[in-house]
N, C-alpha and C positions, 0 to 999 in steps of 0.2 A: 846622595839624597836619601833621606830616611823615609821609610814607608809610613803613610798616614792611615791610621786605623779609625774608621768611623765608629763612634760610640753607639752601642745598642740603644734603640729607642724603645722605651717602655710603652706597651699598648695602653690606650686610654680605657679606663673602666667604663662599662656600659651605663648609660644614664637610665635609671628606672623611671617608668611612666608614673606620673602622679596618680594617686588613688583617689577616685571620685566617689564620694558617698552617694548611693542611690537612695532617695527618700522612700520610705514605705508608702504604699497606696493609702489613700484616705479611707477611714472606716466605712464610708458609704459606697466604695467601689465594689461592683458585683464580681463575684468569682467567675472566671471563665468556665464554660461547661466542660466536663471531663470527656475526653475521647473514649469511645467504647467500641467494642468489636461488633460488627454487623455482618452476618452471614446468611445468604438465602438458603432456604431449605424447605422440604415438604414435611409438615408437622401433622400428626394424627389429630383429628378434630376432637377426639375424646380427651385430649390433654389441654385443650384451649378453654379458658374461662373468661367470663365477663367481669370487669372491675368498673363499677359505675363511676368511680372517681375520674376516669379518663374519657367518659362519654360526654362530648360537648353538646351535641344536638339534644334539644328538649324531648322530641318525639323519638323514642327508641329507633327501631329499624324502619317503621312505616311499611308501605306496600313494596315488597321485594319481588313481586311476580315477574315484572319486566326484567329485572336484573337476573333472576334465576333462569329465565328463558335465554338470555344472552350467554350466560355461563354454560348452560346445557348445550348451546349451539357452538360456541367458540372456545369453551374452556375458560379458566381463570386467567385473565390477561395481565392483571396487576397484583403484585403481592401485597399482603397486609403487613402491619408492624406488630410484632409480639414481644413482650418483655418476659424474661425468665422469672418464674416463681418457684423457688427451690422447694423440693429437689428436682421435680420432673414435670412441672406444669408451666403453662404460659398464660398471660393475660393480654387482652386485645388493647392496643393503643390507637391504631387506625384500621379502618376496614370493617367496622361492625356490621354493615349491611352485606358485605361480601361473605363474611363468616356465616351470617344468618341464611343467606341464599344457598351456600354450600350445604349447610345442615338440612335445609328444606329439600334439597336434591338428594339427600342421604349420601353425600360424598364422605369419604373416609379421611381425606387429607386436604390441607390448605397450604398454598404457596405463600411463604412469609419471609420477611427479614427479621432475624432473631437478634434482639438486643439483650446480650447476656450480662452487661454491666452498666446499668442505667439507674440513676437516682430517681426518687419520686419527682423532684423538681424538673429534671430533664425530660422525664416521661410525660409530664404535663405539658411542657413546651412543645414536644413533638406532636402530641395530640392536638394542641391549639394550632400549630403551624399548618397541619394538614387540613383542618377545618376552615381556617381563615383563607388560605391561598388556593384551595380547590374551588374553581369556578366552573359550573356547567356551561356548555355552549348554548347560546341563546337560540330560540326556535327560528328566528329569522335567518341566522347563520346556517342552521341545519337545512332549512328550506332552500337556501341558495346553493348549498353543497349538493343537495339532491338534484337540482337542476344541472349543476356542473357534471355530475356523474352521468346524468341522462344524455347530455350533449356529447360527452366523451365516449358514450357507449359502454360505460362501466357500471351501470346501475343493475346489479344482479337482483334476483328475486329475494335473496336473503337481506341484502342491503336495503332494498325498497321496503320490505316488511319491517325492518328495524327502524327505519326513518319514519315510516307512517305511525308506528306506535309512539315514538318519541314526540311527534308533532301533534298527537291527539291531546285535546284539552283535558280529558278525564283520565289519560294515561291507562286506558282499559286494555285488556288483552282479550283475544277472541274466546278463549275458554270461559271467561267470566260472563260472556253474553248468554250462556246457557243457564245462569243462576237467576232464579226469580226471587226477588226480595219484596215484592208488593204484598202488603198486609201481613208480612212476616210468615207467609206460608211457603213451604218448600214445594217446588213443582218438579215432576220427574223430567229427566233429560230425554229429549227425542233421540233415540239411539241411531235412527237412520240419518237424521240431520247431522249429528255429531260425527258419524262414520264418513259422511260425504265431505265434511269440513276437514277431517283428519286426512282423508285420501288426497285431497287437493294440496294440503300442506306437505305431505310426504312426497308428492310429485315434485314440488319445488326443491325440497331437500335433496332428493335423488339427483336432480339436475346439478346442484352444487357439488354433490359428492362425485359426480362424474368428472367435474372440472378438477376437483382435488386429487383424483386418482392419478392424474398426469404429473403432479408435483408432490405426491405423498412422500417420496424419499427425501425431498429437500426440506420437509417440515422439521421443526424442532422436535427433539425426542419426546419431550413432555406432551407436546401437542398431538403427536402421533399416538401416544399411549392413551390419551383422553378420548381421542376420536375412535380408536379401536374399542375402547371400553364401552362407549355408547352403542357402537355397531353390534358388539357381542350381546349387549342387553336386548337390542332389537331382534337379533337372530333367535335369542331364547324365547322372546315373545311370539315369534313366528312359529316355532316348534310347539309352543303351548297352544296357540290358536288352532294350528292344524290338527293337533291331537284331540282338540275338543269338538271336532266335527261330528 
């Protein structure tokens, strides 16, 4: 019986997938925004400039006294958006009032998200988005939250003071009460009255500082640095006042 040899089977050639032509987008289709690098950083305020093309609100910064008070007390909580202006400057896209408040407080740096590669069109969209979607909390909600804090025993002196100012119709601050605008005449400030008011407010601040002392090590490094900076300024004032006796 002769051996039967199976003939070798040729492998089938792979079938190429059909090429599908992708039609180009219509001329009216908008180009997708370019991705760009965003990095948080502390930027020197003397390198920050205002470009009116990106200011959405008609009234510049308006009254920034309340905002400046909160930043002085708590530090800058939210970064602004800055766009690189070669070679070493930046322009504000969002956070015009925060920048103004920091300059009012004579701070040296601002916490910002840096947009190093952003077109004019995308910069405009970013400024618009922040202005359109940022909605302040209604006064009724603030009042309800104040009651909740009171019931829970969490209404500190600082929180009560902040909420009272936010709920005022005229948004006035205590220091402004000493300004006399009637008939356009300037009236001297009553030093004793001002000293009494400052003493009371310092007492509330010292109570809050005592609470912070227990958790100081757990605070963010930037927050600790800003708090110590304010305390050092106060200690320098104490030395100055004691030296002037």
